[in-house]
MIBANU-638967 format. One record per residue: residue in one letter; residue number from 1; z, x, y of N, C-alpha, C, CB in turn. Coordinates in steps of 0.1 Angstrom, whole numbers, plus 2048, in hexadecimal, padded with zeros to 3 digits. Last residue first. Glycine has a CB too. Example, Ala and Ser with C-alpha at 12.3 -4.5 7.8 and 13.67 -1.06 7.14 Angstrom:
2
NODE   rest    nr   n_up   n_east   n_north   ca_up   ca_east   ca_north   c_up   c_east   c_north   cb_up   cb_east   cb_north
NODE      s     2    847      880       7EA     847       889        7F5    84F      881       800     839       88D        7FA
NODE      a     1    84E      884       7C7     84E       87B        7D3    84E      884       7DF     85A       871        7D3
//
This chain:
181
NODE   rest    nr   n_up   n_east   n_north   ca_up   ca_east   ca_north   c_up   c_east   c_north   cb_up   cb_east   cb_north
NODE      r   181    666      A23       AB2     665       A26        ABF    65E      A38       AC1     675       A22        AC4
NODE      a   180    65B      A07       AA3     662       A14        AA2    65E      A1E       AB0     65C       A1B        A93
NODE      p   179    660      9E6       AA5     657       9F0        AA7    65C      9FF       AA5     652       9EF        AB4
NODE      p   178    676      9D1       A8F     674       9D6        A9E    669      9E3       A9F     685       9DC        AA5
NODE      a   177    66A      9C2       A79     677       9C9        A79    66F      9CC       A8C     67B       9DB        A69
NODE      p   176    669      99B       A7B     663       9A7        A78    66A      9B2       A7C     656       9A7        A7D
NODE      p   175    681      986       A6B     679       98C        A75    672      997       A73     680       98E        A7E
NODE      p   174    67E      978       A4A     686       981        A51    67D      984       A5C     68A       98E        A4A
NODE      p   173    671      957       A42     672       967        A3C    67A      96C       A4B     660       970        A38
NODE      a   172    685      93D       A40     67E       943        A48    67D      952       A42     683       942        A54
NODE      d   171    694      929       A36     691       92F        A2B    685      93A       A32     68B       923        A1F
NODE      g   170    6A4      91B       A46     6AD       926        A44    6A1      92D       A39     6BE       922        A3D
NODE      d   169    691      904       A4E     69D       8FD        A46    6A4      90F       A43     695       8F0        A34
NODE      r   168    670      911       A45     679       90C        A4E    685      908       A48     674       902        A57
NODE      w   167    64D      91E       A3F     65E       91D        A3D    663      916       A4B     666       92D        A3A
NODE      p   166    636      904       A35     63C       90D        A3C    64A      912       A3D     639       90B        A46
NODE      i   165    647      910       A1A     639       910        A21    635      905       A28     62E       912        A19
NODE      v   164    662      906       A17     65E       917        A13    651      916       A1A     65C       91C        A00
NODE      g   163    680      8F3       A20     66D       8F5        A21    669      905       A1B     667       8F5        A35
NODE      y   162    694      8EA       A0B     694       8F3        A17    683      8F4       A16     69E       904        A14
NODE      t   161    6AF      8D2       A0B     6A2       8D3        A08    69F      8E2       A11     69A       8C5        A0D
NODE      v   160    6C8      8C9       9F5     6C9       8D2        A00    6B9      8D6       9FD     6D7       8E0        9FF
NODE      r   159    6E2      8B3       9EE     6D3       8B9        9F0    6D2      8BD       9F8     6C8       8B4        9F1
NODE      r   158    6FB      8A4       9DA     6FB       8AD        9E4    6EB      8B3       9E3     707       8B9        9E2
NODE      r   157    6FA      895       9C6     707       896        9CD    705      89D       9DC     712       89F        9C3
NODE      i   156    6E6      879       9B7     6E7       88C        9BE    6F4      887       9C7     6D5       895        9CC
NODE      k   155    6F3      872       994     6EF       870        9A3    6F2      87B       9AC     6F4       863        9A8
NODE      w   154    6F1      863       975     6EF       86D        97E    6EB      868       98C     6E4       875        978
NODE      v   153    70A      849       96D     6FD       84E        971    6FA      85B       978     6F7       845        979
NODE      g   152    725      843       965     720       845        95A    70E      846       95F     726       838        951
NODE      d   151    731      843       980     72E       836        97A    723      839       96F     72A       82C        985
NODE      e   150    71F      861       985     726       856        98C    727      84A       985     720       853        99A
NODE      r   149    71C      881       97F     718       876        978    724      86B       97E     719       879        966
NODE      v   148    70A      895       998     71A       890        994    716      881       98C     726       88B        9A6
NODE      l   147    6FF      8B2       9A6     6FB       8A8        9A0    709      8A0       99A     6F1       8AC        996
NODE      q   146    6EE      8C7       9C3     6FB       8C4        9B9    6FB      8B5       9B4     70B       8C8        9C1
NODE      d   145    6D1      8D5       9C5     6D8       8CA        9C5    6E5      8D0       9BA     6CE       8BB        9BF
NODE      v   144    6B5      8E4       9D9     6C0       8E8        9D1    6CD      8DF       9D3     6C3       8F5        9D5
NODE      y   143    694      8E5       9DA     69C       8DD        9DD    6AA      8E2       9D4     696       8CF        9DC
NODE      r   142    676      8F2       9EE     680       8EF        9E3    68D      8E7       9E3     684       8FA        9DF
NODE      g   141    655      8EC       9F4     662       8F4        9F7    66E      8F3       9EA     669       8EB        A07
NODE      a   140    635      8E9       A08     63D       8EB        9FB    64D      8ED       A01     636       8FA        9F2
NODE      l   139    621      8D3       A19     62C       8D9        A16    632      8DC       A09     634       8D3        A1C
NODE      t   138    605      8CA       A0F     60A       8CD        A1E    617      8D3       A23     60B       8C1        A25
NODE      p   137    5E6      8CE       A01     5F5       8D0        9FE    5FE      8D2       A11     5F6       8E3        9F3
NODE      v   136    5D4      8B1       9FB     5D2       8BD        A04    5E5      8C1       A00     5CB       8B8        A19
NODE      p   135    5B8      89E       9EF     5CB       8A2        9ED    5CB      8AE       9F8     5D2       8AA        9D9
NODE      k   134    5A3      88C       A04     5A8       899        9F6    5B6      89D       9F6     59F       8AA        9F7
NODE      n   133    598      87D       A19     5A1       879        A0A    5A2      886       A00     597       86B        A02
NODE      d   132    58D      88B       A2D     584       883        A21    589      880       A1A     57C       887        A1C
NODE      p   131    5A9      895       A37     59B       889        A42    595      883       A3A     58E       88F        A4D
NODE      s   130    5BD      894       A1E     5B5       898        A29    5AD      88F       A2F     5AD       8A1        A26
NODE      a   129    5DE      888       A15     5CC       885        A14    5C9      88A       A20     5C6       874        A14
NODE      t   128    5FB      89F       A07     5F5       897        A0F    5E2      894       A11     5FB       89D        A1A
NODE      m   127    611      8A9       9F5     603       8A7        9F8    604      8A0       9FF     5FB       8A3        9F0
NODE      f   126    62D      8C1       9F3     628       8B4        9F5    61C      8B2       9F8     62D       8B0        9FD
NODE      l   125    63E      8CD       9D4     630       8CE        9DD    62B      8BF       9E6     623       8D0        9CF
NODE      y   124    65D      8D9       9CD     653       8CF        9CE    646      8D3       9D8     65A       8C2        9D4
NODE      r   123    670      8E3       9B5     66A       8E6        9BF    662      8D8       9C4     661       8F3        9BC
NODE      s   122    697      8E9       9AE     689       8E4        9AC    684      8E8       9B7     688       8D6        9AA
NODE      e   121    6B6      8EB       99F     6AE       8F2        9A5    69F      8EF       9A8     6AF       8FC        9A0
NODE      a   120    6D6      8DD       999     6CA       8DF        995    6C1      8E3       9A4     6C6       8D0        98C
NODE      t   119    6F8      8D8       98B     6EF       8DE        993    6E0      8DE       990     6F4       8E9        994
NODE      a   118    70C      8BE       980     703       8C8        980    6FC      8CC       98D     6FA       8C4        976
NODE      t   117    729      8AE       971     724       8B2        97D    719      8BC       977     730       8B9        986
NODE      d   116    737      8A7       958     732       89E        960    72C      89E       96E     73A       898        960
NODE      g   115    72E      8C4       946     735       8B6        946    72E      8AC       94E     744       8B8        94D
NODE      t   114    714      8D3       957     725       8D5        954    72C      8C8       955     72C       8E0        95F
NODE      v   113    6F8      8DA       956     6FF       8D0        956    70B      8D7       953     6FA       8C5        94E
NODE      t   112    6D7      8E9       96C     6E7       8ED        962    6F1      8E2       964     6F0       8FD        967
NODE      i   111    6B9      8E9       96B     6C2       8E2        96B    6D0      8E7       962     6BC       8D6        967
NODE      i   110    69B      8F0       97F     6A6       8F5        973    6B5      8EF       976     6A7       907        973
NODE      p   109    679      8E2       981     68D       8DF        97F    693      8EA       97B     693       8D1        973
NODE      s   108    65E      8E3       988     66A       8EE        985    676      8EB       982     66C       8F6        98E
NODE      s   107    659      8C7       9A0     657       8D1        994    662      8DE       993     646       8D7        995
NODE      m   106    649      8AF       9AE     655       8B5        9AA    653      8BB       99D     65F       8AC        9A9
NODE      l   105    631      8A5       9C8     630       8AD        9BB    641      8B2       9B6     623       8BC        9BF
NODE      h   104    62F      88B       9D7     635       894        9DA    633      899       9CA     643       891        9E1
NODE      y   103    612      87E       9F2     621       87A        9E3    623      88A       9E4     61B       873        9CC
NODE      s   102    5FE      868       A03     608       874        A03    60F      872       9F2     616       871        A10
NODE      t   101    5EF      853       A07     5EC       85C        A11    5F5      867       A0C     5EE       857        A21
NODE      k   100    5F6      83B       9FC     5E8       83E        9F8    5E3      84C       A01     5DE       830        9FA
NODE      n    99    60E      824       9F3     60D       831        9FC    600      836       9F2     61E       83D        9FD
NODE      v    98    611      804       9FA     60D       80E        9F2    607      81B       9F7     604       808        9EA
NODE      y    97    625      7EB       A06     621       7F8        A07    61E      800       9FB     62C       7FE        A0E
NODE      g    96    62D      7CC       A0A     621       7D2        A00    619      7E4       A03     614       7C5        A02
NODE      p    95    637      7D1       A2B     637       7CA        A1D    62B      7CD       A15     637       7BB        A1F
NODE      p    94    63D      7F4       A35     634       7E6        A38    63A      7DE       A28     61D       7EA        A3A
NODE      a    93    657      80A       A36     64D       803        A2E    646      7F6       A32     653       800        A23
NODE      k    92    666      819       A53     664       80F        A47    659      80D       A43     668       802        A49
NODE      g    91    665      83D       A5A     65F       82E        A5B    660      825       A50     652       82F        A5E
NODE      l    90    671      854       A5A     662       853        A55    65E      846       A57     660       855        A46
NODE      k    89    684      855       A68     67E       85D        A6A    670      85C       A65     683       865        A65
NODE      d    88    691      838       A66     690       83F        A6F    688      84B       A73     699       841        A6F
NODE      e    87    691      83E       A48     68D       831        A51    68D      833       A5E     696       824        A4E
NODE      l    86    6A0      853       A42     695       855        A3D    68E      846       A46     695       855        A2A
NODE      m    85    6B7      84A       A4F     6B4       858        A55    6A4      856       A4F     6C0       868        A4F
NODE      k    84    6C2      835       A3E     6BF       82F        A49    6B6      841       A53     6D2       826        A4F
NODE      q    83    6C6      83F       A26     6BB       837        A26    6B7      834       A32     6BD       82C        A20
NODE      i    82    6DC      853       A2C     6D0       856        A27    6C4      84D       A2B     6D2       856        A19
NODE      a    81    6EE      83B       A31     6EA       846        A3C    6DA      84E       A3A     6F5       853        A3B
NODE      a    80    6F2      832       A19     6EF       82A        A26    6E8      831       A2B     6F9       825        A30
NODE      p    79    6FD      845       A07     6EF       841        A08    6EA      83B       A14     6EC       83A        9FF
NODE      g    78    709      865       A17     70B       857        A12    6FA      851       A12     719       84F        A1D
NODE      v    77    702      877       A34     70A       879        A29    70A      869       A22     71A       87F        A2E
NODE      y    76    6EA      88E       A41     6EE       880        A3F    6F9      882       A33     6E0       874        A3B
NODE      h    75    6DB      8A6       A56     6E7       8A6        A4B    6ED      896       A4A     6F5       8B3        A51
NODE      g    74    6BD      8AE       A5C     6C7       8AF        A5E    6D1      8AC       A52     6C9       8A8        A68
NODE      f    73    69E      8B1       A57     6A8       8A5        A5F    6B1      8A4       A65     6AC       89F        A5B
NODE      g    72    69D      8C5       A47     698       8C6        A55    69F      8BA       A5E     687       8C4        A55
NODE      g    71    6BD      8BE       A31     6B3       8C4        A36    6AB      8C4       A45     6AB       8C1        A2E
NODE      i    70    6D2      8AD       A20     6D1       8B8        A28    6C6      8C1       A28     6DC       8BF        A26
NODE      w    69    6E7      893       A14     6D9       89C        A16    6DA      8A4       A20     6CD       895        A18
NODE      e    68    701      88E       9FB     6FB       898        A08    6EB      894       A08     6FD       8AB        A06
NODE      g    67    713      870       9F2     709       879        9ED    70A      880       9FC     6FA       872        9E7
NODE      d    66    726      861       9E7     72C       86B        9F3    71D      877       9F7     73C       876        9EB
NODE      r    65    71D      853       9D7     724       84B        9E2    725      852       9F0     733       849        9DC
NODE      a    64    700      863       9CD     70D       85E        9C8    70E      858       9D8     71A       869        9C1
NODE      f    63    6DB      857       9D2     6E6       863        9D4    6F1      85C       9D1     6E7       869        9E3
NODE      l    62    6CA      847       9CA     6C9       850        9C0    6D4      85B       9C3     6BA       854        9BF
NODE      a    61    6CA      835       9DF     6D2       830        9D2    6D1      840       9C5     6C6       81E        9CB
NODE      a    60    6B6      840       9F1     6C3       841        9F1    6CD      83D       9E7     6C5       83D        9FB
NODE      y    59    69F      836       9DD     6A0       844        9E2    6AF      846       9E5     698       846        9EF
NODE      g    58    6A2      81D       9E5     6A3       81E        9D7    6A4      82D       9D6     697       818        9CD
NODE      a    57    6A1      818       A00     6AE       812        9FC    6AD      817       9ED     6AF       801        9FF
NODE      y    56    687      824       9FE     690       82A        A0A    6A0      827       A04     68D       822        A1B
NODE      d    55    66B      821       9F7     676       81E        9F5    683      824       9F7     674       81C        9EC
NODE      k    54    655      830       9FA     65A       82E        A09    668      820       A02     649       825        A18
NODE      a    53    646      83F       9E6     647       830        9EA    64C      828       9F7     64D       82C        9E2
NODE      d    52    651      858       9EA     645       855        9EF    641      845       9F0     63D       85C        9E6
NODE      l    51    66D      854       9E5     669       85B        9F4    65A      856       9F3     66B       86E        9F5
NODE      r    50    669      84D       9C9     66E       842        9D3    66B      846       9E2     67F       83F        9D2
NODE      k    49    65F      868       9C0     658       85A        9BC    65E      84D       9C8     65E       856        9A9
NODE      g    48    673      879       9C8     668       87A        9CB    65E      86B       9CB     665       883        9C1
NODE      y    47    688      86D       9B7     686       871        9C4    67D      873       9C8     68B       879        9C8
NODE      e    46    67E      86C       99C     67D       861        9A2    67F      863       9B0     685       859        99D
NODE      i    45    682      88B       996     675       882        99B    674      874       99E     66D       882        993
NODE      l    44    69B      88D       990     697       895        99F    685      88F       99D     69A       8AD        99F
NODE      l    43    6A1      877       97E     6A5       875        98D    69D      87D       998     6B4       87A        98E
NODE      r    42    696      886       969     691       87D        970    694      875       97D     68F       876        968
NODE      q    41    6A6      89C       96A     69B       89E        970    695      890       972     692       8A7        968
NODE      i    40    6C0      88C       95F     6BB       895        96D    6AF      898       970     6C1       8A3        96E
NODE      e    39    6B9      887       948     6B9       87D        953    6BA      883       962     6C7       873        950
NODE      l    38    6B3      89E       93D     6A8       896        93C    6AB      88B       944     6A3       893        92F
NODE      q    37    6CF      8A9       93C     6C3       8AD        947    6B7      8A7       946     6BE       8BB        947
NODE      d    36    6D9      897       92C     6DE       896        93A    6D3      89F       944     6EE       89D        93C
NODE      e    35    6CE      89C       914     6CC       88E        919    6D2      890       924     6D1       881        912
NODE      v    34    6DA      8B7       911     6C9       8B3        913    6C8      8A5       919     6C0       8B3        903
NODE      r    33    6F0      8B1       90D     6EF       8B9        91B    6DF      8B7       91B     6F4       8CA        91B
NODE      q    32    6F7      89F       8F8     6F6       89D        904    6F3      8A4       913     6FE       89A        904
NODE      l    31    6EE      8B8       8E7     6E4       8AC        8E7    6E6      8A4       8F8     6E9       89F        8D9
NODE      r    30    703      8C5       8E9     6F5       8CE        8EB    6ED      8BF       8EF     6EE       8D9        8DA
NODE      a    29    715      8B6       8DE     718       8BA        8ED    70B      8C2       8F1     727       8C4        8EE
NODE      e    28    710      8B2       8C2     70E       8A9        8CC    70F      8AE       8DD     717       89E        8C9
NODE      v    27    70F      8CD       8BC     701       8C5        8B9    701      8B9       8C3     6FF       8BF        8A7
NODE      s    26    722      8E4       8CC     71F       8D5        8C1    713      8D0       8C2     727       8C8        8C4
NODE      g    25    72C      8EE       8E2     726       8F5        8D9    71F      8ED       8CD     730       8FE        8D6
NODE      p    24    749      8DA       8E4     73F       8E4        8EE    73A      8EC       8E1     748       8EF        8FE
NODE      r    23    74F      8B9       8D4     752       8C6        8D6    748      8CF       8DC     755       8CC        8CB
NODE      p    22    74A      89A       8EA     746       8A5        8E1    74B      8B1       8E0     73B       8A8        8E3
NODE      a    21    762      886       8F5     75C       88D        8F8    757      897       8E9     763       891        904
NODE      a    20    768      868       8DF     771       876        8E7    762      881       8E8     782       880        8DB
NODE      l    19    761      854       8D1     75E       855        8DC    763      864       8E6     762       849        8DF
NODE      a    18    766      85A       8B7     75B       85B        8B8    757      858       8C6     756       852        8AF
NODE      g    17    781      854       8B7     77B       85F        8B7    76E      861       8BB     77C       864        8AD
NODE      v    16    77F      838       8BB     784       83E        8C3    782      84F       8C2     78F       83A        8C2
NODE      p    15    778      82F       89C     76C       830        8AA    770      838       8B5     769       821        8B2
NODE      a    14    78C      836       88E     782       841        892    777      840       899     77D       847        889
NODE      l    13    79E      827       88E     7A4       832        89A    794      83A       899     7B7       83F        895
NODE      l    12    79F      81A       874     79B       812        885    79C      81C       891     7A6       805        88A
NODE      a    11    7A1      82B       863     793       824        864    792      81E       874     792       817        858
NODE      l    10    7BB      82F       866     7AF       83D        86A    7A5      833       86D     7A9       84C        85A
NODE      v     9    7C7      816       862     7C9       81C        86B    7BC      827       870     7D4       822        867
NODE      l     8    7BB      816       846     7B8       80F        851    7BD      810       85E     7B8       804        84E
NODE      a     7    7CB      82E       83B     7B8       82C        838    7B7      822       843     7B1       824        825
NODE      l     6    7E5      823       83B     7DD       82D        844    7CF      82F       846     7DE       838        840
NODE      r     5    7E4      80C       829     7E4       80C        83B    7E2      814       843     7EC       808        841
NODE      a     4    7DC      815       812     7D6       80F        817    7D6      80C       824     7D5       809        812
NODE      i     3    7F6      826       812     7E6       82E        811    7DF      827       817     7DE       831        804
NODE      m     2    808      813       80D     808       81A        816    7FF      826       819     812       81D        816
NODE      m     1    7FF      808       7F2     7FF       800        802    800      805       80C     807       7F8        806
//
Protein backbone atom coordinates (compact mmCIF):
# COMPACT_ATOMS: atom_id res chain seq x y z
CA UNK A 1 0.00 0.00 0.00
CA UNK A 2 2.81 2.42 0.92
CA UNK A 3 4.59 1.70 -2.36
CA UNK A 4 1.39 2.37 -4.33
CA UNK A 5 0.98 5.75 -2.60
CA UNK A 6 4.64 6.66 -3.26
CA UNK A 7 4.21 5.72 -6.94
CA UNK A 8 1.09 7.90 -7.13
CA UNK A 9 2.88 10.88 -5.58
CA UNK A 10 5.83 10.47 -7.97
CA UNK A 11 3.48 10.21 -10.93
CA UNK A 12 1.71 13.42 -9.91
CA UNK A 13 4.99 15.27 -9.42
CA UNK A 14 6.53 14.15 -12.72
CA UNK A 15 4.85 16.93 -14.79
CA UNK A 16 6.18 19.55 -12.32
CA UNK A 17 9.73 18.34 -12.95
CA UNK A 18 9.11 18.58 -16.69
CA UNK A 19 8.48 22.33 -16.30
CA UNK A 20 11.82 23.01 -14.62
CA UNK A 21 14.54 24.74 -16.61
CA UNK A 22 16.57 22.29 -18.68
CA UNK A 23 20.04 21.35 -17.44
CA UNK A 24 22.72 23.58 -19.00
CA UNK A 25 24.29 21.76 -21.94
CA UNK A 26 21.43 19.27 -22.22
CA UNK A 27 19.70 18.60 -25.51
CA UNK A 28 16.65 20.42 -24.15
CA UNK A 29 18.71 23.51 -23.22
CA UNK A 30 20.41 23.56 -26.63
CA UNK A 31 17.05 23.18 -28.39
CA UNK A 32 15.59 26.03 -26.32
CA UNK A 33 18.55 28.27 -27.26
CA UNK A 34 18.08 27.49 -30.97
CA UNK A 35 14.33 28.17 -30.74
CA UNK A 36 15.06 31.46 -28.96
CA UNK A 37 17.58 32.45 -31.64
CA UNK A 38 15.04 31.72 -34.38
CA UNK A 39 12.36 33.77 -32.59
CA UNK A 40 14.79 36.67 -32.22
CA UNK A 41 15.81 36.42 -35.87
CA UNK A 42 12.13 36.63 -36.83
CA UNK A 43 11.73 39.67 -34.54
CA UNK A 44 14.62 41.40 -36.32
CA UNK A 45 13.03 40.72 -39.71
CA UNK A 46 9.58 41.85 -38.50
CA UNK A 47 11.20 45.16 -37.50
CA UNK A 48 12.09 45.94 -41.12
CA UNK A 49 8.84 44.55 -42.49
CA UNK A 50 6.69 46.69 -40.20
CA UNK A 51 8.83 49.78 -40.76
CA UNK A 52 8.48 49.41 -44.54
CA UNK A 53 4.70 48.95 -44.24
CA UNK A 54 4.48 52.08 -42.05
CA UNK A 55 2.83 49.84 -39.46
CA UNK A 56 4.21 51.98 -36.67
CA UNK A 57 1.94 50.53 -33.97
CA UNK A 58 3.10 47.01 -34.89
CA UNK A 59 6.69 48.22 -35.06
CA UNK A 60 6.49 49.83 -31.61
CA UNK A 61 4.92 46.63 -30.20
CA UNK A 62 8.21 44.84 -30.95
CA UNK A 63 9.79 46.83 -28.10
CA UNK A 64 9.62 45.96 -24.40
CA UNK A 65 7.54 48.13 -22.09
CA UNK A 66 10.73 50.07 -21.22
CA UNK A 67 12.28 49.52 -24.67
CA UNK A 68 14.66 52.12 -26.05
CA UNK A 69 15.34 53.22 -29.63
CA UNK A 70 18.54 55.22 -30.16
CA UNK A 71 19.66 56.54 -33.54
CA UNK A 72 19.77 59.46 -35.93
CA UNK A 73 16.33 60.70 -34.84
CA UNK A 74 17.28 60.77 -31.15
CA UNK A 75 16.55 58.65 -28.07
CA UNK A 76 13.03 57.38 -27.33
CA UNK A 77 11.79 55.16 -24.50
CA UNK A 78 8.65 53.01 -24.55
CA UNK A 79 6.47 51.81 -27.43
CA UNK A 80 4.20 54.89 -27.39
CA UNK A 81 7.16 57.29 -27.70
CA UNK A 82 8.75 55.14 -30.43
CA UNK A 83 5.50 55.04 -32.42
CA UNK A 84 5.06 58.82 -32.11
CA UNK A 85 8.67 59.40 -33.21
CA UNK A 86 8.08 57.41 -36.41
CA UNK A 87 4.79 59.14 -37.15
CA UNK A 88 6.36 62.57 -36.58
CA UNK A 89 9.56 61.86 -38.53
CA UNK A 90 8.27 59.63 -41.35
CA UNK A 91 4.57 60.51 -41.55
CA UNK A 92 1.52 58.35 -41.00
CA UNK A 93 0.52 55.90 -43.71
CA UNK A 94 -2.61 56.78 -45.68
CA UNK A 95 -5.44 54.21 -45.61
CA UNK A 96 -4.64 51.19 -47.79
CA UNK A 97 -0.93 52.11 -47.98
CA UNK A 98 1.24 49.68 -49.93
CA UNK A 99 4.93 50.55 -50.06
CA UNK A 100 6.26 50.39 -53.62
CA UNK A 101 9.22 52.73 -53.26
CA UNK A 102 11.53 51.36 -50.55
CA UNK A 103 12.40 48.42 -48.33
CA UNK A 104 14.89 47.20 -45.76
CA UNK A 105 17.04 44.11 -46.17
CA UNK A 106 17.93 42.71 -42.75
CA UNK A 107 20.98 40.45 -42.59
CA UNK A 108 23.88 38.83 -40.78
CA UNK A 109 22.40 38.50 -37.27
CA UNK A 110 24.74 37.31 -34.55
CA UNK A 111 22.50 36.38 -31.62
CA UNK A 112 23.65 35.37 -28.15
CA UNK A 113 20.98 34.05 -25.77
CA UNK A 114 21.47 33.93 -22.01
CA UNK A 115 18.26 32.68 -20.40
CA UNK A 116 15.58 35.36 -20.75
CA UNK A 117 17.93 38.00 -22.15
CA UNK A 118 19.91 38.17 -25.36
CA UNK A 119 22.12 40.39 -27.46
CA UNK A 120 22.15 40.71 -31.22
CA UNK A 121 24.16 42.55 -33.83
CA UNK A 122 22.84 42.73 -37.36
CA UNK A 123 23.09 44.69 -40.57
CA UNK A 124 20.60 46.46 -42.78
CA UNK A 125 20.50 47.84 -46.28
CA UNK A 126 17.81 50.38 -47.15
CA UNK A 127 16.76 50.33 -50.79
CA UNK A 128 14.79 53.02 -52.61
CA UNK A 129 13.42 53.27 -56.14
CA UNK A 130 15.40 55.21 -58.70
CA UNK A 131 13.63 57.64 -61.07
CA UNK A 132 13.42 54.78 -63.61
CA UNK A 133 12.02 52.43 -60.91
CA UNK A 134 15.12 50.34 -60.26
CA UNK A 135 16.31 49.42 -56.74
CA UNK A 136 19.08 51.64 -55.43
CA UNK A 137 20.95 51.06 -52.16
CA UNK A 138 20.51 54.27 -50.17
CA UNK A 139 21.70 53.57 -46.64
CA UNK A 140 23.65 50.74 -45.03
CA UNK A 141 24.04 50.32 -41.31
CA UNK A 142 24.07 48.10 -38.30
CA UNK A 143 21.95 47.47 -35.24
CA UNK A 144 23.18 46.61 -31.76
CA UNK A 145 20.38 45.16 -29.66
CA UNK A 146 19.61 44.04 -26.15
CA UNK A 147 16.56 41.80 -26.00
CA UNK A 148 14.36 40.42 -23.23
CA UNK A 149 11.71 37.75 -22.98
CA UNK A 150 8.70 39.71 -21.72
CA UNK A 151 5.52 37.78 -20.89
CA UNK A 152 6.93 34.81 -22.83
CA UNK A 153 7.66 36.84 -26.00
CA UNK A 154 11.02 38.19 -27.18
CA UNK A 155 11.08 42.00 -27.31
CA UNK A 156 13.69 44.64 -28.05
CA UNK A 157 14.86 46.19 -24.79
CA UNK A 158 17.39 48.54 -26.40
CA UNK A 159 18.21 49.12 -30.06
CA UNK A 160 21.03 51.38 -31.18
CA UNK A 161 21.17 52.00 -34.91
CA UNK A 162 24.38 53.12 -36.61
CA UNK A 163 24.60 54.48 -40.14
CA UNK A 164 27.69 53.05 -41.83
CA UNK A 165 27.25 54.25 -45.42
CA UNK A 166 26.94 57.19 -45.31
CA UNK A 167 28.67 57.51 -41.94
CA UNK A 168 26.64 58.91 -39.06
CA UNK A 169 25.71 58.15 -35.47
CA UNK A 170 29.24 57.85 -34.15
CA UNK A 171 30.49 55.54 -36.91
CA UNK A 172 32.29 58.31 -38.81
CA UNK A 173 35.87 57.56 -39.77
CA UNK A 174 38.58 59.35 -37.81
CA UNK A 175 39.45 62.83 -39.10
CA UNK A 176 42.46 63.02 -41.40
CA UNK A 177 45.81 63.53 -39.76
CA UNK A 178 47.04 67.13 -39.78
CA UNK A 179 49.59 67.92 -42.53
CA UNK A 180 53.22 67.29 -41.65
CA UNK A 181 55.33 70.37 -40.97
